C-alpha angles and dihedrals in degrees: 000000000000089000092048095046104038107030094068089056095064093099097039093087135008093239090057093062090104088072086078086084087076091072091069114090095207091058092050091045090055091044092049092048093050094044093053091045093051092047090057094042093048101041104033097083091052092042092051091050090051091050089051092049091052090044092236096160140149112284099192130190126286121282110278093033093074133036112276092245091066094064090080090058093067110116095028107138112265137184089063085140088079089071091041089053091049090053093049097046095038094051092045092051091047097053109024133084100260091206093064111112094209093056093044092052095044093050092044093054092043092051093044092051089047089059091050090049091048091054090050093050093044093053091048092052095043093049093039092228139096098249100091120155111004111258095239092056092045092053092044091055092048093050092047095050095045092039094052095046097044093044089052090051100043101042102055126066089204091067100048132062113242092249092059095039090066094054102030094113097041130099125212119220112224113251091010123102107261097221095045100049109029124166111216120202130183106264094244091051091047092052089052090050092047092050090049090051091054095045093046093050092048094053093041091056089048092053090049092055095088103105132049107282094346096123101034093058096060089040088060093047093046093047091048090053093049088048091058092044095048092049094047091049091063103026121121128172136202138067098239125094119310094254091061099043118120109251111206094198092058091050091050093041094235126128113287109225109174097201099039091098089081089065086064088065089058091047090050089055089052091052095046096045090046093053092047092049093045089062088070099027098055118108118322089031121218090193139013123219095224124198091302088069103030097050092044096048092046091050090051092051092047090052090051089052090054097046095045089048092241098124094131095036088056088075088064098037092045092039093135091054091044092051092049092051093043091052091057093047091047093048094050095045093046093051093047094047102037106011089238131110122229094201131039086239135347141264091054096245087067089053090061091045089055089051089059102259112150113245096243091053092054092047097049094044091052088050091052090051090050091052091050091050090050090054091048090051092050089048088062087073089076107014101083 
């Protein structure tokens, strides 16, 4: 909004020439990050008090279904993800180019998943139990939202820049040059795969959100990595004519998408909002994000993976989320097929709690793993 309103005024008067800084994506990424961070810092104390007044607190599962230490967390304000979501969407709208299809799609999916998460949290609080929205309806809503948005994006030439149109149905193999080893899929099959990527990431983040600050840390690291990738995909340097400008993507042998830089503004908002929220969500948490935050943030990260053409790399980058989701699937399948459990409790962070690890140790070690995986993912830019 600021970009749309103020940037055209740069030539209207000599003293407004400084508005030319708005054309630079790095400036707007920084501005978006700081804006989202300050929204969370400034409003969180008031928001937490309002949640306490309205008795919107964590319900939790029954004793025996969670580690004993979690019983004391019942009543902690939840649905803090609503403020987090406001910070992400508000900052993105303020600083991005609202005509950019990648930003429109990312914000639409994030907001849509936030609504689904809100319904889930609302039903849990109203019924005073942990059931919430039935899983089949939650998944149906996620598939419908992502399916509608991604189909709209991928099936019309009007919505996509030419650079992306040519590679929209291709998959990059991590640590393999994109242009030398492409995987082509029929467009319909690719859209299904892309939707699955978004839904899987959303639910994996939600499963990870079981300890204070456990999910939001990797969300920050993942969003920061996608920020770098989105910016590099569209970055060019030089002041000579366009044909002679240095194109970073060509040097790195990654897809060149001229307008992908705007997605970095959205990623910056994710990073800033995550840092601001972590201030109050770190152990011992003053507020939980709830499904309204976890589903939305996961959906946003999954969308970034699709639009930066890192669908397969997201398994490495989001390795913590992948491991958490895989542990639940493994536990359920093992119990149904053999009657035995692989882990003491799933998701896997509860397994380590049952083994006697203190909660802060689990959280920080998972953060460290997430940082390492982010570095490995960034290394794939050159290790090919």
